[in-house]
N, C-alpha and C positions, 0 to 999 in steps of 0.2 A: 751257397751250397756247402755241404759238409765234405771235408777232405782230410786225409791223413797227411801229416807233414813230418818229415825227419829233419830235425834242426842240426844234427851232428851225430857223431858216433854214439850209439846207445841212447839217443834222445828223440822221442817221437811224441806227437800230440794230435788231437783232433781239433781242426780249425774250421771256422766259418769264413769262407772266401767268396769273393764275387764270382758268379757264374761266368766262365770265359766267353768271349765273343769270337766267332771264327773269322779269320782273315779271308781275303778273296779266294784263296786256293784251299781253304780248310773246311772241314765239317765239324759240327758239334755233336758229340756222342753222349748219350745218356748211358752210363756204364751199368751193365747187369752183373757181370762176374769178372773178377780179376784174381789170377793166381799169385800165390807167394812163390817166388823163384829163388834159387840160390843166390842170384845176383842181388835181389832185394835184401837178402840177409847180409851179404857182403857189404852193401851200402850202409845198412843199419849198424854193422859192426865196424865201419870205417876201413874196410879192406878192399875197396874197389874205387873206380874212377867217377863215382857219382859226385854231383855238386850239391852243396847245402845252402839254404834249406831246399828240400825237394819233396814233391809228392811222388812216391814211387809207384811201380806197377806198370809192367810192359806186356803182360800176358792177359789181355782182356777182350771182352766182347760187349756189344750193346746195340743201341738203336740210334740211327741218325735223327736228330731233332732240330738241326739247323745247318745251314751251309752258306758259304761265301758266294759272291757274285760270279766267280769264275768256275765254279764247280759244275761239271756237265754230266758226269757218269754216275752220280749218286743222287738219291732222292730221299726226302723226308720219309721216315718209316722203314728204310732199309735196315736189315739186320746185318751187322758187320763185325769183323775182327780187324786188328791193326798189326801191320809190320812196323815195329817201333823204331827201327834204324832209319834215320833220315839222311840221305846222301845228297850232295850238291849237284851231281850228274855232270860236272864239268872239269873236275880235277883229273890228273893223270890216272889215278886209281879207278875212278868212275868210268873214264873213257876206255879203260882196259877191262871193263866188266868185272871190276873188283870193288863194287860199291860198299862192301862190308869193311873196306879199308879206306874209305873216303877221308881225304885230308881235312875236310870241313864237317866231319861227322857230328851228328847230334842224335839223341834218342829219347823218345817219349818214355818217361819214367826213370830216366837216368840223368840226362842233362836238361830235359824239358818236363813240365808237369805230366804225371802219369795217371793210370787208371784206378788208383785207390782214392777215388773221389766220385761224387755223384755225376759230374760232367767233366769231359776232357775234349780238347780240340786236337785234330791231327790233319796233316795234309792229305788231300784226296788221293795222291799217288801212293800213299801208305795204307789205304783203307780198302778192305776186300769184302764183298758180299758173301755171306755164309748161307743164304737161303733159309731153309727151315731147320738147319742144325740147331740143337738146343744151345742156349747161351753158355751152359757149362762146358759143352764140347768146344764151342767157339773160343773159349779161353785157352784151349790147347793148340790153337793154330800156330802161335809163335813158337812154343817149345818144340812142336812137331816139325816146323819148318827148319829149325836149327838142327834137329836130329837128321832130317833128310839131307841137309847140306853135308853133315859129317859123314853119313853113310855113303853118299856119292863120292866123297873124297877117299874113303877107305876102299872102295871098289870091291865089295864082297863078290865072290864067285859062286856059281851054282854048286851046291853040296859042300860048301865050306864047313869046317869044324871051328866053331867060334867060342871065345870066352868073353863074357861081359861081367866086369867087376862092379858091383853096386846095383841093387834092385829097387832103388827109389823110383819116383815118377819118371825121371829121365831115363834111367836104366830100362824101365818097362817100355817106354816109347822106342828105345833102341832095339829091344828084343822084338817088339811087334814089327818094326821096319825090317829087321834082319830076317825074320821069318818070311816076310813078303819077298825078299830077294832070293829065296830058295836055299837057305841054310839047311844042312842035313842034321846038324847037332849044335845046340847052344848050351854051354855050361854057364850057369849063373852063380856068382859067388857073393855072399853077403852074410854078415853075422846075425842079421835080424831074421829069425825063423818065420815070422809072419810075412815078411816080404818075399822070402823064398817060396813059401806056400802059394802066395799070390802069383809069383812068376811061373810056377809050375802049371797053373791053369791057362797060361797064355798059349802054350804050344804042345801040351800033352807029352807024347813019347820023345819028342826031340829035345825037350828041356831037361837038363840035369842040374841039380843044385848042390852047392858046397857051402858049408858054413865056416870053414877054416881055410885061409889062404895057404897055410903050410901044407895042406893035403893036395893042392893042385899039382898035377904032374908037369914036369919041365918039358920044354921042346915039343909041345903037343899041338898048339893051335895055329890054324891058318891066319886067323885074325884075333887080336886081343884088343878089347875096348875097355878103357877105364872110364867109368861114369861116376867116380867118387870125387875127383879133384884133390885127393889127399896126396901130397908129394911123396910120402913114404910108400904108398901103394903104387903110384905112377912109376917109381924107380924099379919096382919088381916086375913090371910087365915084360921086360926083355927075357926074363927067365922062362916065361910060359909060352912065348911064341916059338914056333918051329923054325928051323933054318929057312931063310928066304921068306919068312912071314911078314905080316904087317901089324902095326900097332897104331891105334887111334886114341890119342889122349883127349877125351871129350869133356870130362868134368872140369869145373872152374876152380883152380887153386887160389889160395889167398895171394893178393898182390905182394910181390917182394919175396915170395917163398922160393926155395931152390929144390931141385931134384938131382939125386945122384944116380948115375948110370955106370955100369961096367962097360967102359969104352971098348975093350977088346972083344967082349961078348957081342956087341953090336957089329963090330967088324967081322968077326968069325962067322956069325950067323947071317950076315948080309941082310940085316933087317931094314925095313922101311918104316920110319916113325913119323907120324904126322899129327897135327892138331887141327882143330876146327873152330873158327870164330864166327859166331852168329850165323847168318844165312845170306844167301844171295837170291832174292826173289823166289823163294821156295814156298811161299804162302799158298799160291794156287794149287800146287801139288798137295800140300797138306789138306786143304779143304776138299779137294776131289777124292783123296784117299779116305777121308772120313765120311763124305757123302756116299761113297760107293759101298761102305761097310768093310772095305779092305783093312782099315785100321779103326778099331773101336776103342774110344777113350771114355765111354759113358760111365765106366765103373772105376775110373782112376781118381776121381775126386772123393776123398773120404770125409771132408768137413767143409761146411759153409759157415763163415763167421762174419759178424759185423765189423766195421773198421775199428771200433773201439777195442777189439780183441786181437789186433795185429801182433803185439808182442807175445800174447799167449800162443798164437799160431806159430811164431818162430820157435818158442820153447818146445812145442809139440814136435816140431820137425827136428830140432837139434838134439832133443832127448831120445830120439828114436822110439817114441811112444808107440806101443803096439796098435796096429790098425791104421796108422797115419800114412796117407799117401799124399796126393796133391790137396792143398788147402786153398779154397777159393774165398776171397773176400767179397761181401755183398754190400756195396755202398749205401743202397737205399733200403730203409727199414721196410719189412713186410714183403719183400720180393722172394 
């Protein structure tokens, strides 16, 4: 099969690899669509905990084309998406329902071969049926599940006044989810005018856009969400939160980076600051919300590219190219 392989920071290639054989508890998936995530970019840049060489890709959907002898709940032909984080289910973290902090954690596309290949294996327990959802929508199950986990941690209240910094694909998923929780007003800040215009279409009158962080009012928002992962922006979030407000640091910063906060301001304002790491079995919620039409992701994929254009896809994202949202890789030619 054809697969993308990252050999080390800044080095990728297209390889011909043997098609994997599923173990007893695994299914073999023919990949249809696989999104480029910020984590994939961090792995490519050498800024994250991926192992090399690695076939990346943890946001993907496809069709079950093979299965191991112990697989009972999935059948050949099932249309599926994958929860890439594999927990052992027996360590103290797992037994405390904190599988995202599993002491024996592994992840499809990070430490295990991922979805930027024509075929990939995954354990049955990490594979979810998507029914007739388009495969392009199925590739959003993993990022939406992470968003749902983060929003649940942030505990937005009805009629909250919310600030979301960053209007990329994750920012838009956050906006869609926060609208569903009953926000009365969401201010979206991003320097990319095209993304701001896109965000405006998500919620009509309750969406307000700002292109300059310096123009954001201080002490205003019930909930501030950073979707950029930029340490310089993360450090400014406390200025925008109202006294007694909440801050969700959702974007993925580079490994080893530092954030500077005004410690006294946190104390004086009584702020609650939290982060969110991956998800904890939120995939079913993500699928149901998409199937119901409550959250529509059909317009968030701006590009579909073959595996050979992986680095071009990264450049489109990093350069803030107008019109670029989620980029989906299509492993099999002609799909």
